[in-house]
C-alpha positions as CSV (number, residue, x, y, z in Angstrom):
1,X,-0.1,35.3,8.9
2,X,-1.1,32.6,11.4
3,X,-0.6,29.2,9.9
4,X,-1.9,26.2,11.9
5,X,-0.8,22.7,11.0
6,X,-3.8,20.2,11.0
7,X,-3.1,16.5,11.6
8,X,-5.2,13.4,12.2
9,X,-4.2,9.9,13.0
10,X,-7.4,8.8,11.3
11,X,-5.7,9.7,7.9
12,X,-2.4,8.5,6.5
13,X,0.7,10.3,7.8
14,X,2.5,12.4,5.3
15,X,4.7,10.5,2.9
16,X,6.7,13.6,1.9
17,X,7.5,17.1,2.9
18,X,4.0,18.4,3.5
19,X,1.3,18.7,6.2
20,X,-2.1,16.9,6.0
21,X,-3.7,20.4,6.0
22,X,-2.9,24.0,6.8
23,X,-5.4,26.4,8.3
24,X,-5.1,30.1,7.8
25,X,-8.0,32.1,9.3
26,X,-11.1,30.2,8.5
27,X,-9.7,28.6,5.3
28,X,-8.2,25.1,5.4
29,X,-6.0,23.8,2.6
30,X,-6.3,20.0,2.5
31,X,-3.3,18.2,1.0
32,X,-3.8,15.5,-1.6
33,X,-5.0,12.2,-0.2
34,X,-4.4,8.8,-1.9
35,X,-6.1,5.5,-1.0
36,X,-3.8,4.6,1.9
37,X,-5.2,2.9,4.9
38,X,-4.0,5.0,7.8
39,X,-3.6,2.0,10.1
40,X,-1.3,0.1,7.7
41,X,-0.1,2.8,5.3
42,X,-0.9,0.3,2.5
43,X,-2.9,1.0,-0.6
44,X,-6.4,-0.5,-0.4
45,X,-7.6,-2.7,-3.2
46,X,-10.4,-2.1,-5.7
47,X,-11.3,1.2,-7.5
48,X,-14.5,1.8,-5.6
49,X,-12.8,1.1,-2.2
50,X,-9.9,3.3,-3.2
51,X,-12.2,6.2,-4.0
52,X,-14.0,5.7,-0.7
53,X,-10.7,5.5,1.2
54,X,-9.7,8.9,-0.3
55,X,-12.9,10.5,0.8
56,X,-12.6,8.9,4.3
57,X,-9.0,10.3,4.6
58,X,-10.2,13.8,3.5
59,X,-13.1,13.5,6.0
60,X,-10.7,12.7,8.8
61,X,-8.5,15.7,8.1
62,X,-11.5,17.9,7.6
63,X,-12.8,16.9,11.0
64,X,-9.5,17.5,12.6
65,X,-9.7,21.0,11.3
66,X,-13.1,21.5,12.8
67,X,-15.2,20.9,9.7
68,X,-16.6,18.2,7.5
69,X,-16.7,17.3,3.8
70,X,-19.7,19.6,3.6
71,X,-17.3,22.5,4.3
72,X,-15.2,21.8,1.2
73,X,-15.7,24.6,-1.3
74,X,-13.2,23.4,-3.9
75,X,-12.3,19.7,-4.7
76,X,-9.6,18.6,-7.1
77,X,-9.7,15.0,-8.3
78,X,-6.8,13.5,-10.1
79,X,-7.3,10.3,-12.1
80,X,-4.8,8.2,-14.1
81,X,-7.8,6.9,-16.1
82,X,-10.7,9.2,-16.7
83,X,-13.0,6.2,-17.5
84,X,-13.4,6.1,-13.7
85,X,-15.1,9.6,-13.7
86,X,-18.6,8.1,-13.5
87,X,-17.6,5.9,-10.5
88,X,-16.1,8.9,-8.7
89,X,-19.4,10.8,-9.2
90,X,-21.4,7.8,-7.9
91,X,-19.2,7.5,-4.8
92,X,-19.0,11.2,-4.2
93,X,-22.8,11.4,-4.0
94,X,-22.6,9.2,-0.9
95,X,-20.3,11.6,0.8
96,X,-21.6,15.0,-0.2
97,X,-25.0,16.8,-0.2
98,X,-26.0,19.7,-2.3
99,X,-24.7,22.3,-2.7
100,X,-21.7,20.4,-4.0
101,X,-18.2,22.0,-4.0
102,X,-16.7,23.5,-7.0
103,X,-14.7,20.7,-8.6
104,X,-12.1,19.7,-11.2
105,X,-11.4,16.2,-12.5
106,X,-8.0,16.0,-14.1
107,X,-6.4,13.2,-16.0
108,X,-2.8,12.6,-15.1
109,X,-0.1,10.2,-16.2
110,X,0.8,8.9,-12.7
111,X,0.3,9.5,-9.0
112,X,2.3,8.6,-5.9
113,X,2.7,4.9,-5.1
114,X,1.2,4.1,-8.4
115,X,-2.4,4.8,-7.3
116,X,-5.2,5.6,-9.7
117,X,-6.8,8.5,-7.7
118,X,-5.8,11.4,-5.5
119,X,-7.9,14.3,-4.2
120,X,-7.2,17.6,-2.5
121,X,-9.4,20.5,-1.5
122,X,-10.0,23.8,0.1
123,X,-12.4,24.1,3.0
124,X,-14.0,27.1,4.8
125,X,-15.0,26.6,8.5
126,X,-16.5,28.9,11.1
């Protein structure tokens, strides 16, 4: 198996023992992104801005792997408050075109750095 580590300085550096993404063949496994500004490594303020920052971070890693958000086939969304589900849908519509990826939205008790949203995904390129 040929695993390739994918990194982008346009997305936050890993805050743990993981890679931003791993590519195997034409499949890319995108690690969870939280709303960290890659320049400051600080959490951005405001729920809508946080959702946008997560999508921007995923986009940066997707591009580093030779793809885009449109190449994501499976997206997992983790929310500490599912009342933000509608806002996630609204923001997601700005970043994705049909056909949308398969998706899960999961309510969780907590996320790293106390953020309210995290997303990861699987992308197919080439």
